LUMKOLKOL-537060 format. One record per atom (N, C-alpha, C): residue in one letter; y, z, x. Coordinates in steps of 0.001 Angstrom, whole numbers, padded with zeros to 6 digits, always signed. Layout:
// residues N
AYZX/...
//
This chain:
// residues 347
X+021693+020790-032206/X+021183+019687-031370/X+021125+020143-029917/X+019972+019953-029286/X+019777+020388-027906/X+020426+019401-026934/X+021216+019922-026022/X+021874+019056-025035/X+020840+018479-024077/X+021065+017233-023678/X+020155+016590-022738/X+020224+017273-021382/X+019072+017358-020715/X+019030+017961-019380/X+019862+017120-018425/X+020582+017759-017509/X+021376+016979-016552/X+020480+016123-015672/X+020987+014965-015331/X+020199+014083-014476/X+020106+014641-013058/X+018979+014388-012418/X+018785+014786-011027/X+019499+013765-010142/X+020314+014260-009214/X+021083+013378-008333/X+020261+013079-007074/X+019904+011817-006917/X+019017+011389-005834/X+019763+010442-004903/X+019802+010774-003620/X+020352+009858-002615/X+019191+009115-001969/X+019159+007799-002110/X+018115+006965-001514/X+018672+006359-000227/X+018044+006710+000892/X+018462+006178+002196/X+017626+004960+002542/X+018284+003883+002921/X+017581+002635+003233/X+018124+002013+004503/X+017335+001145+005105/X+017754+000412+006301/X+017388+001147+007562/X+018409+001598+008282/X+018171+002329+009516/X+018269+001461+010748/X+018224+002111+011909/X+018455+001432+013187/X+017195+000825+013792/X+016038+001108+013236/X+014801+000642+013860/X+014525-000817+013527/X+013516-001367+014189/X+013120-002761+013948/X+012450-002939+012594/X+012233-001841+011872/X+011656-001911+010526/X+012731-001854+009441/X+013959-002202+009808/X+015110-002145+008910/X+014862-002941+007624/X+014452-004188+007756/X+014288-005064+006584/X+013190-004549+005657/X+012133-003988+006234/X+011041-003445+005430/X+011549-002258+004616/X+012375-001426+005245/X+012957-000282+004555/X+013836-000723+003390/X+014628-001751+003584/X+015505-002254+002523/X+014675-002686+001316/X+013577-003398+001568/X+012716-003856+000473/X+012070-002678-000252/X+011586-001707+000516/X+010963-000525-000093/X+011972+000227-000959/X+013175+000439-000424/X+014189+001208-001151/X+014620+000507-002431/X+014737-000812-002391/X+015129-001556-003589/X+014092-001370-004693/X+012834-001359-004312/X+011759-001148-005275/X+011810+000261-005857/X+012102+001240-005001/X+012208+002635-005447/X+013358+002798-006435/X+014526+002276-006091/X+015704+002410-006952/X+015438+001779-008322/X+014795+000625-008333/X+014509-000058-009597/X+013554+000741-010476/X+012707+001557-009855/X+011697+002307-010610/X+012168+003676-011080/X+013288+004176-010549/X+013786+005495-010951/X+014489+005397-012307/X+014022+006162-013257/X+014525+006131-014624/X+015986+006599-014664/X+016931+005733-015054/X+018344+006132-015071/X+018640+007248-016069/X+017752+007473-017020/X+017944+008574-017955/X+017645+009921-017295/X+016829+009887-016241/X+016448+011103-015524/X+017201+011304-014220/X+017565+010181-013575/X+018094+010272-012227/X+019433+009548-012091/X+020356+010194-011411/X+021595+009557-010985/X+021398+009175-009520/X+021323+007870-009256/X+020933+007394-007930/X+022155+006976-007123/X+022225+007495-005922/X+023235+007091-004949/X+022523+006340-003831/X+022788+005052-003721/X+022154+004240-002682/X+023004+004269-001419/X+022380+004657-000320/X+023084+004692+000975/X+022328+003796+001945/X+023008+002805+002451/X+022406+001883+003414/X+022869+002241+004818/X+021909+002383+005712/X+022219+002652+007119/X+022053+001341+007880/X+023142+000871+008460/X+023098-000401+009173/X+022335-000309+010479/X+022036-001449+011038/X+021284-001482+012303/X+022036-000797+013438/X+023362-000727+013332/X+024149-000068+014376/X+024339+001413+014084/X+023804+001888+012943/X+023869+003303+012616/X+024946+003688+011626/X+025695+002730+011088/X+026764+003033+010138/X+026174+003318+008754/X+026595+004422+008148/X+026135+004801+006809/X+027131+004277+005779/X+026658+003523+004788/X+027560+002914+003823/X+027089+003127+002389/X+028057+003400+001515/X+027817+003476+000083/X+028025+002093-000516/X+027481+001833-001720/X+027685+000520-002342/X+029150+000272-002660/X+029479-001000-002941/X+030870-001393-003156/X+031514-000636-004310/X+030707-000250-005284/X+031249+000476-006429/X+031779+001852-006035/X+031299+002359-004899/X+031794+003648-004394/X+032212+003440-002950/X+033363+002814-002719/X+033748+002400-001373/X+033998+003575-000443/X+033124+003742+000500/X+033286+004773+001532/X+032254+004515+002602/X+032464+005064+003738/X+031492+004940+004820/X+031218+006309+005389/X+029942+006570+005638/X+029551+007834+006239/X+029256+007569+007704/X+030050+008124+008554/X+029901+007861+009977/X+029383+009103+010675/X+028103+009131+011044/X+027562+010303+011725/X+028367+010627+012978/X+028539+011897+013236/X+029272+012279+014427/X+030020+013590+014251/X+030577+013800+013059/X+031227+015083+012775/X+030768+015550+011410/X+030840+016844+011190/X+030380+017395+009919/X+031141+016774+008745/X+032473+016607+008894/X+033253+016084+007788/X+032881+014638+007489/X+032658+013834+008514/X+032349+012430+008271/X+030972+012269+007662/X+030078+013231+007895/X+028754+013147+007293/X+028807+013518+005816/X+029552+014552+005469/X+029484+015045+004101/X+030527+014429+003179/X+031620+013904+003726/X+032672+013398+002857/X+032397+011965+002435/X+032512+011697+001136/X+032307+010340+000639/X+033077+010188-000667/X+034103+009324-000656/X+034857+009028-001867/X+035399+010305-002516/X+035820+011254-001678/X+036353+012496-002202/X+035289+013486-002603/X+034030+013080-002539/X+032945+013972-002930/X+032151+014416-001727/X+030870+014710-001932/X+030061+015211-000829/X+028619+014792-001003/X+028035+014213+000046/X+026615+013868-000018/X+025767+015128-000154/X+026281+016246+000328/X+025547+017502+000205/X+025445+017932-001247/X+026217+017299-002150/X+026159+017628-003555/X+024979+017013-004279/X+024227+016127-003646/X+023061+015551-004299/X+021967+016607-004387/X+021042+016420-005322/X+019940+017369-005490/X+018822+017122-004501/X+018589+015864-004173/X+017462+015538-003299/X+017724+014215-002596/X+017312+014133-001348/X+017404+012897-000566/X+016027+012250-000507/X+015988+010960-000749/X+014740+010204-000665/X+014869+009249+000517/X+014406+009660+001702/X+014562+008796+002878/X+013489+007711+002924/X+013845+006529+002486/X+012908+005402+002553/X+013214+004649+003845/X+012962+005317+004950/X+013273+004806+006283/X+011987+004753+007095/X+011829+003714+007866/X+010622+003552+008674/X+010988+003509+010148/X+010207+004207+010964/X+010399+004147+012397/X+011434+005143+012897/X+011901+004940+014136/X+012880+005849+014733/X+014159+005953+013907/X+014850+007076+014042/X+016106+007352+013351/X+015922+007427+011833/X+014772+007914+011397/X+014561+008045+009959/X+013235+008658+009591/X+012175+008184+010238/X+010823+008679+009956/X+010378+009691+011012/X+011217+009933+011999/X+010796+010683+013190/X+011307+012111+013247/X+011885+012605+012150/X+012401+013964+012125/X+013907+014054+012272/X+014573+012963+012626/X+016021+013017+012840/X+016777+013181+011523/X+016492+012331+010545/X+017136+012456+009237/X+016686+013735+008538/X+015422+014099+008740/X+014913+015338+008144/X+015694+016546+008687/X+015996+016510+009991/X+016798+017571+010581/X+018208+017605+010012/X+018774+016423+009772/X+020099+016359+009165/X+020086+017002+007783/X+019068+016695+006986/X+018957+017284+005645/X+018798+018798+005730/X+018040+019272+006710/X+017889+020714+006894/X+019243+021351+007218/X+020003+020704+008080/X+021312+021254+008456/X+022266+021288+007259/X+022169+020269+006391/X+023034+020210+005214/X+022516+021081+004081/X+021265+021561+004200/X+020688+022414+003167/X+020346+021674+001895/X+019909+020413+002021/X+019582+019613+000850/X+018091+019288+000850/X+017488+019260-000339/X+016070+018921-000468/X+015848+017464-000074/X+014662+017173+000463/X+014344+015791+000826/X+012855+015555+000650/X+012519+014325+000338/X+011128+013934+000101/X+010416+013735+001431/X+009182+014237+001510/X+008342+013973+002667/X+008251+015123+003635/X+007629+014820+004773/X+007362+015833+005787/X+008640+016394+006383/X+008534+017608+006939/X+009656+018235+007609/X+009875+017691+009001/X+010686+018373+009772/X+011056+017904+011108/X+009829+017793+012011/X+009013+018842+012063/X+007857+018828+012957/X+006842+017788+012541/X+006463+017771+011269/X+005460+016810+010814/X+005917+015376+010990/X+007200+015120+010721/X+007734+013762+010883/X+007692+013330+012347/X+008105+014237+013242/X+008097+013914+014668/X+006677+013686+015174/X+005749+014504+014704/X+004353+014334+015117/X+003795+013002+014646/X+004048+012679+013378/X+003532+011426+012848/X+004070+010224+013583/X+005304+010323+014087/X+005902+009193+014788/X+005396+009056+016213/X+005165+010178+016898/X+004737+010130+018300/X+003207+010111+018355/X+002646+008911+018496/X+001191+008753+018427/X+000475+009515+019542/X+001096+009637+020700/X+000451+010322+021821/X+000310+011812+021545/X+001386+012451+021109/X+001342+013884+020824/X+000486+014152+019591/X+000575+013272+018608/X-000211+013434+017383/X-001705+013440+017692/X-002131+012588+018614/X-003541+012549+019001/X-004005+013908+019522/X-003165+014561+020320/X-003537+015858+020889/X-003724+016899+019791/X-002820+016891+018809/X-002923+017836+017702/X-004172+017562+016870/X-004442+016297+016603/X-005611+015933+015805/X-006910+016290+016528/X-006952+016011+017817/X-008167+016348+018579/X-008405+017855+018562/X-007330+018645+018655/X-007466+020095+018624/X-008018+020567+017280/X-007757+019783+016222/X-008264+020113+014888/X-009659+019538+014650/X-010247+018908+015673/X-011588+018358+015543/X-011645+017007+014872/X-010508+016306+014833/X-010444+014985+014195/X-010440+013915+015286/X-011378+013008+015210/X-011546+012006+016263/X-010468+010930+016176/X-009903+010574+017325/X-008954+009466+017425/X-009423+008514+018521/X-008819+007344+018596/X-009194+006367+019610/X-008843+006881+021002/X-009751+006660+021949/X-009454+007003+023342/X-008253+006198+023813/X-007411+006823+024644/X-006182+006134+025042/X-005648+006662+026358/X-004742+005897+026942/X-003941+006316+028082/X-002478+006246+027672/X-001693+007222+028123/X-000265+007231+027837/X+000491+006785+029075/X+001338+005780+028909/X+002140+005246+030008/X+003607+005585+029783/X+004340+005795+030877/X+005763+006104+030817/X+006553+005072+031623/X+007673+004632+031077/X+008429+003541+031690/X+008909+003882+033092/X+009292+005134+033335/X+009822+005487+034651/X+008717+005623+035705/X+007468+005631+035252/X+006358+005899+036167/X+005398+004733+036313/X+005204+003952+035248/X+004144+002943+035225/X+004718+001532+035188/X+004291+000722+036145/X+004741-000667+036275/X+003759-001582+035542/X+004224-002378+034567/X+003316-003265+033825/X+002509-004207+034712/X+003040-004565+035907/X+002365-005514+036788/X+001533-004847+037878/X+001395-003537+037820/X+000678-002797+038860/X-000837-002988+038719/X-001459-003580+039746/X-002907-003806+039707/X-003690-002500+039606/X-003190-001454+040242/X-003867-000159+040173/X-003877+000371+038735/X-002791+000129+038015/X-002735+000532+036608/X-003747-000264+035791/X-003837-001557+036074/X-004811-002383+035364/X-006236-001912+035650/X-006499-001524+036910/X-007816-000988+037265/X-008115+000268+036440/X-007114+001113+036297/X-007299+002371+035565/X-007592+002105+034088/X-006882+001147+033524/X-007115+000807+032118/X-008524+000256+031927/X-008926-000669+032796/X-010265-001252+032661/X-011358-000206+032833/X-011160+000714+033773/X-012176+001741+034027/X-012275+002720+032859/X-011138+003066+032280/X-011131+004088+031221/X-011410+003523+029837/X-010925+002303+029586/X-010947+001798+028218/X-011623+000443+028050/X-011699-000346+029114/X-012256-001714+029084/X-011287-002670+028385/X-011517-003941+028593/X-010766-004999+027927/X-011721-005764+027011/X-011227-006252+025878/X-009856-006167+025371/X-009508-004754+024911/X-008189-004497+024828/X-007687-003210+024353/X-006381-003465+023610/X-005876-002425+022984/X-004590-002537+022291/X-003512-001787+023071/X-002306-002353+023069/X-001150-001731+023702/X-000064-001615+022647/X+000506-000412+022523/X+001494-000212+021466/X+002568+000778+021893/X+003805+000588+021393/X+004822+001626+021587/X+004326+002921+020952/X+004581+004052+021593/X+004074+005319+021069/X+004806+005765+019817/X+006076+005281+019626/X+006886+005795+018526/X+007539+004658+017746/X+006694+003844+017132/X+007160+002747+016301/X+006076+002481+015267/X+006362+001635+014291/X+005381+001348+013250/X+005374-000112+012882/X+004628-000443+011810/X+004532-001799+011275/X+004023-002812+012297/X+003289-002339+013301/X+002708-003191+014345/X+003755-003899+015190/X+005005-003422+015147/X+006058-003990+015985/X+005782-003616+017442/X+005823-004613+018327/X+005624-004358+019750/X+004184-004135+020159/X+003240-004332+019246/X+001819-004113+019538/X+001158-005430+019919/X+000269-005374+020903/X-000468-006563+021343/X-001930-006210+021579/X-002765-007201+021391/X-004162-007092+021789/X-004310-007833+023111/X-004685-007095+024146/X-004783-007679+025489/X-006244-007999+025798/X-006520-009282+026023/X-007894-009719+026292/X-008227-009731+027779/X-007184-009886+028632/X-007404-009944+030070/X-006221-009288+030773/X-006247-009302+032110/X-005212-008591+032865/X-003826-009207+032684/X-003763-010509+032593/X-002459-011151+032405/X-001863-010725+031063/X-002689-010725+030038/X-002213-010286+028723/X-001899-008795+028716/X-002628-008018+029489/X-002374-006584+029571/X-000976-006326+030149/X-000637-007009+031230/X+000686-006840+031845/X+001793-007225+030868/X+001604-008352+030183/X+002612-008798+029218/X+002722-007832+028049/X+001585-007292+027616/X+001575-006371+026479/X+002288-005070+026821/X+002072-004565+028019/X+002737-003322+028436/X+004245-003551+028539/X+004639-004690+029106/X+006073-004998+029220/X+006712-005102+027838/X+006029-005747+026899/X+006563-005873+025543/X+006707-004498+024881/X+005688-003674+025023/X+005734-002344+024407/X+006863-001507+025014/X+007060-001618+026335/X+008144-000877+026987/X+009517-001373+026534/X+009605-002586+026030/X+010882-003073+025509/X+011276-002336+024229/X+010284-001730+023559/X+010538-001015+022305/X+010543+000497+022470/X+009896+001008+023493/X+009789+002450+023675/X+009500+002735+025142/X+009984+003878+025650/X+009687+004211+027045/X+008395+005014+027179/X+007691+005211+026067/X+006348+005784+026092/X+005418+004802+025378/X+004305+004485+026012/X+003401+003445+025509/X+001974+003969+025510/X+001209+003568+024512/X-000206+003897+024448/X-001039+002648+024714/X-002058+002812+025545/X-003093+001785+025692/X-004350+002384+025081/X-004904+001715+024065/X-006010+002280+023306/X-007270+001438+023407/X-008403+002137+023378/X-009687+001450+023324/X-009766+000627+022043/X-010339-000560+022131/X-010540-001420+020970/X-011521-000764+020002/X-011122-000640+018751/X-011991-000115+017708/X-012514-001258+016854/X-013724-001124+016397/X-014306-002132+015514/X-014796-001452+014240/X-014998-002253+013225/X-015481-001728+011953/X-014497-002013+010837/X-014663-001336+009734/X-013808-001529+008571/X-012523-000718+008726/X-011387-001352+008428/X-010108-000642+008421/X-009900-000085+007015/X-009831+001240+006908/X-009714+001890+005608/X-008522+002840+005620/X-007918+003010+004445/X-006707+003814+004356/X-006769+004713+003128/X-006151+005884+003260/X-006165+006871+002186/X-004782+007485+002057/X-004294+007656+000847/X-003018+008306+000616/X-003205+009786+000345/X-002205+010575+000735/X-002203+012011+000455/X-000885+012342-000227/X-000959+013217-001245/X+000204+013586-002039/X+000160+015089-002303/X+001252+015798-001970/X+001295+017215-002272/X+001942+018031-001179/X+002026+019321-001398/X+002540+020265-000411/X+001420+021199+000029/X+001352+022395-000550/X+000320+023353-000142/X-001067+022978-000634/X-001156+022247-001747/X-002457+021857-002309/X-002483+020348-002519/X-002496+019570-001430/X-002417+018113-001555/X-003692+017507-002129/X-003554+016305-002665/X-004693+015544-003168/X-004791+014236-002390/X-006003+013707-002317/X-006244+012431-001640/X-006461+011339-002687/X-005978+010160-002388/X-006114+009022-003288/X-007497+008380-003147/X-007693+007339-003924/X-008823+006442-003682/X-008689+005857-002275/X-009774+005376-001726/X-009775+004779-000384/X-009739+003265-000519/X-008857+002633+000245/X-008764+001180+000240/X-009226+000587+001548/X-009618-000659+001509/X-010072-001385+002701/X-009121-002532+002986/X-008646-002623+004219/X-007727-003673+004637/X-008535-004824+005251/X-008276-006030+004764/X-008993-007208+005263/X-007982-008244+005741/X-007525-008137+007016/X-006555-009102+007534/X-007213-010458+007774/X-006450-011513+007593/X-006974-012858+007859/X-006645-013309+009279/X-005809-012528+009972/X-005571-012762+011391/X-006638-012035+012209/X-006562-012149+013517/X-007545-011495+014378/X-007512-009984+014219/X-006290-009445+013955/X-006153-008009+013721/X-004993-007784+012768/X-004776-006545+012351/X-003804-006210+011317/X-002411-006117+011928/X-001835-007280+012279/X-000545-007335+012946/X+000590-007368+011921/X+001823-007552+012401/X+002991-007535+011516/X+002865-008597+010429/X+002455-009806+010800/X+002314-010893+009826/X+001287-010548+008761/X+000145-009980+009201/X-000903-009614+008252/X-000431-008543+007273/X+000492-007688+007724/X+000987-006615+006860/X+002032-007089+005866/X+002868-008060+006265/X+004044-008341+005452/X+004180-009772+004955/X+003355-010690+005401/X+003409-012054+004886/X+002427-012164+003730/X+002917-012616+002591/X+002071-012706+001402/X+000842-013577+001668/X-000320-013065+001319/X-001562-013804+001482/X-002200-013675+002849/X-001545-012947+003780/X-002086-012844+005139/X-003157-011761+005259/X-003290-010931+004244/X-004347-009923+004241/X-004629-009512+002807/X-005754-008880+002604/X-006135-008378+001285/X-006409-006889+001395/X-006157-006173+000311/X-006571-004778+000231/X-007533-004648-000944/X-008669-004078-000659/X-009710-003914-001667/X-009792-002433-002029/X-009541-002117-003295/X-009567-000736-003773/X-010479-000671-005003/X-011524+000163-004962/X-011929+001027-003855/X-012594+000229-002731/X-012582+000806-001543/X-013198+000156-000384/X-014687-000054-000638/X-015216-001080+000010/X-016639-001420-000162/X-017500-000568+000779/X-017470+000725+000535/X-018198+001666+001376/X-018955+002647+000497/X-019886+003354+001097/X-020675+004328+000353/X-019794+005481-000135/X-020180+006073-001251/X-019400+007182-001803/X-019320+008351-000822/X-020369+008550-000032/X-020342+009638+000955/X-019298+009365+002030/X-019152+008096+002446/X-018131+007740+003432/X-016726+007902+002843/X-016590+007539+001571/X-015293+007700+000916/X-014892+009175+000893/X-015846+010042+000585/X-015558+011480+000562/X-015196+011985+001949/X-015870+011465+002988/X-015545+011868+004362/X-014123+011484+004725/X-013707+010289+004319/X-012368+009794+004629/X-011321+010632+003908/X-011562+010950+002658/X-010619+011796+001915/X-010526+013187+002533/X-011656+013739+002928/X-011664+015060+003561/X-010911+015045+004885/X-011150+013998+005691/X-010463+013888+006976/X-008960+013672+006780/X-008583+012948+005729/X-007162+012724+005444/X-006460+014030+005126/X-007082+014850+004303/X-006503+016148+003950/X-006447+017069+005162/X-007480+017000+006019/X-007494+017827+007231/X-006372+017419+008180/X-006158+016117+008334/X-005085+015628+009211/X-003716+016001+008652/X-003566+015902+007345/X-002316+016261+006667/X-001956+017719+006963/X-002961+018598+006889/X-002739+020020+007158/X-002485+020273+008640/X-003267+019628+009516/X-003146+019864+010956/X-001768+019477+011481/X-001175+018446+010890/X+000120+017954+011369/X+001307+018519+010581/X+001042+019522+009754/X+002102+020215+009026/X+002913+019244+008168/X+002207+018389+007420/X+002874+017387+006594/X+003162+017936+005211/X+003995+017216+004483/X+004353+017607+003124/X+004747+016368+002350/X+004604+016437+001047/X+005018+015335+000188/X+004046+014188+000187/X+004096+013378+001218/X+003280+012172+001224/X+002873+011786+002636/X+001817+011015+002713/X+001409+010372+003962/X+000329+009355+003624/X+000244+008326+004436/X-000899+007403+004381/X-001637+007537+005696/X-002944+007790+005618/X-003748+008019+006811/X-004683+006828+006981/X-004656+006217+008159/X-005429+005000+008432/X-006589+005301+009374/X-007751+004736+009060/X-008968+004988+009823/X-009694+003681+010143/X-010611+003782+011110/X-011659+002783+011305/X-012990+003456+010968/X-013765+002800+010121/X-015137+003227+009859/X-016034+002308+010681/X-016575+002840+011771/X-017316+002029+012727/X-018681+001610+012181/X-019264+000545+012755/X-020561+000067+012267/X-021665+001130+012290/X-021578+002082+013234/X-022604+003135+013307/X-022268+004335+012415/X-021207+004216+011618/X-020835+005300+010716/X-019783+006241+011265/X-019377+006066+012531/X-018336+006917+013108/X-017006+006703+012412/X-016251+007777+012272/X-014951+007708+011615/X-013870+008068+012632/X-012900+007159+012830/X-011853+007346+013823/X-010492+007215+013139/X-009671+008256+013263/X-008329+008183+012693/X-007463+007310+013596/X-006851+006305+013001/X-006050+005362+013778/X-004578+005729+013791/X-004030+006129+012632/X-002583+006353+012563/X-002223+007155+011321/X-001151+007923+011425/X-000584+008646+010285/X+000803+008083+010007/X+001071+007764+008753/X+002378+007251+008347/X+003009+008236+007375/X+004070+008915+007800/X+004684+009935+006954/X+005636+009338+005920/X+006161+008133+006167/X+006919+007392+005147/X+006333+005985+005108/X+005238+005810+004381/X+004600+004492+004334/X+005469+003493+003580/X+005142+002208+003726/X+005812+001182+002935/X+005795+001572+001470/X+006912+001331+000746/X+007007+001938-000567/X+007420+000994-001686/X+007097-000279-001594/X+007259-001128-002768/X+006131-000805-003743/X+006241-001298-004972/X+005216-001000-005976/X+003871-001606-005626/X+003852-002601-004718/X+002592-003231-004319/X+002166-002829-002911/X+002911-001916-002280/X+002511-001433-000961/X+001199-000665-001070/X+000551-000481+000083/X-000780+000128+000081/X-000741+001534-000512/X+000229+002352-000109/X+000264+003742-000586/X+000360+003790-002111/X+001303+003050-002671/X+001456+003033-004126/X+000219+002456-004801/X-000382+001430-004210/X-001574+000806-004793/X-002753+001771-004797/X-002883+002574-003730/X-003978+003544-003658/X-003859+004579-004770/X-002638+005038-005037/X-002472+006032-006096/X-002506+005393-007484/X-002067+004139-007596/X-002213+003446-008876/X-003688+003336-009246/X-004528+003050-008249/X-005968+002977-008487/X-006565+004343-008797/X-005823+005397-008445/X-006262+006770-008723/X-005698+007285-010044/X-004950+006422-010758/X-004446+006794-012077/X-003013+007269-012119/X-002275+007131-010993/X-000885+007575-010949/X+000012+006359-010751/X+000712+005979-011802/X+001533+004769-011699/X+002763+005024-010830/X+003393+003934-010410/X+004455+003968-009403/X+005599+004909-009790/X+006134+004779-011003/X+007256+005615-011415/X+006861+007088-011442/X+005638+007375-011865/X+005168+008764-011905/X+004957+009317-010491/X+004536+008456-009581/X+004380+008856-008184/X+005724+009274-007597/X+006758+008497-007866/X+008097+008840-007385/X+008583+010154-007996/X+008339+010328-009289/X+008748+011568-009940/X+008045+012765-009313/X+006753+012610-009027/X+006001+013713-008423/X+006541+014026-007027/X+006890+013017-006248/X+007420+013245-004909/X+008757+013991-004962/X+009600+013650-005918/X+010879+014338-006066/X+010645+015787-006468/X+009716+016023-007388/X+009391+017393-007792/X+008881+018204-006601/X+008023+017590-005793/X+007489+018282-004616/X+008603+018645-003638/X+009564+017727-003459/X+010686+017996-002546/X+011527+019160-003050/X+011813+019174-004342/X+012619+020251-004914/X+011884+021591-004853/X+010578+021555-005117/X+009777+022788-005048/X+009756+023344-003628/X+009543+022473-002654/X+009480+022911-001259/X+010829+023475-000812/X+011909+022810-001206/X+013242+023280-000830/X+013530+024648-001439/X+013154+024834-002705/X+013387+026118-003368/X+012615+027235-002672/X+011385+026934-002286/X+010564+027944-001611/X+011159+028293-000251/X+011545+027280+000519/X+012087+027528+001856/X+013466+028192+001794/X+014193+027968+000692/X+015516+028569+000566/X+015452+030081+000389/X+014276+030569+000027/X+014115+032015-000143/X+013813+032740+001169/X+013577+031980+002233/X+013274+032590+003532/X+014533+033216+004129/X+014333+034255+004926/X+015448+034899+005610/X+015456+034479+007084/X+016630+034184+007603/X+016748+033739+008985/X+017650+034710+009746/
//
């Protein structure tokens, strides 16, 4: 009788210190429920809003970042003993390269982009520069810094109007889920929008208003990634804000998007090009605007997209023939493959 293969030990990280904490908790719960217990031994680790790492009550221990021993020691064991980390974290302190760097230091495999790709995907200002260098069009923008730019400065408002016109969008440079983002229709709203964005980040983007269809494409893979079907986002609010993303019934996603097959191919090609240009791995969701004149503008890259079974990324791949549980299995395989390859490098 052949012995059963040992289960893969997966640490699922959820929560985190960012304003997307609750979204991460929901995504992680969906992931844990979908991981086959016959294949995977799952260790759920919740990171509180204050940064405390905690194991479930069944394994009473707390992981307190700060020293090597406090990071690796848990209930007499070691988090470094897991086979792979699945960071289902959104925003700063999880999606931005920080947790990825921790995994690199511990020498453990992890799902998704590495330190550089994660940091690039999170910093919209720097990411734009990399994408433009690769010939990928992004929205025109101005970058503001808290120590330099006053939200109430009339000269700043003049500069925004001259460069971008009103209305425009104002957003924190390193946040997601439309948190801290505003559409500014006039100067009063512009000042308020900049102040709000600075409350979330000390780097802020002011972007030209884009019009057209909002379309999204998933990417899966390492050296030879594949692109999913293309979906179209139809918010019922004025724009795709936090409510439209997370309140049931506030928006619709149409898969496949109601666009020409040639446009769909362009979006998939641009998604793969952006994935390569930003040194990504594992997964990403790439968001675009398809303008009325046919122009294609990359709006945002998400290296750890929302991950419930009904989230856009999972839905795009489900429409491409890859069901949710199989998608998770493929991501874990990709993480283990990438780790094995990188472990052979000499330093």
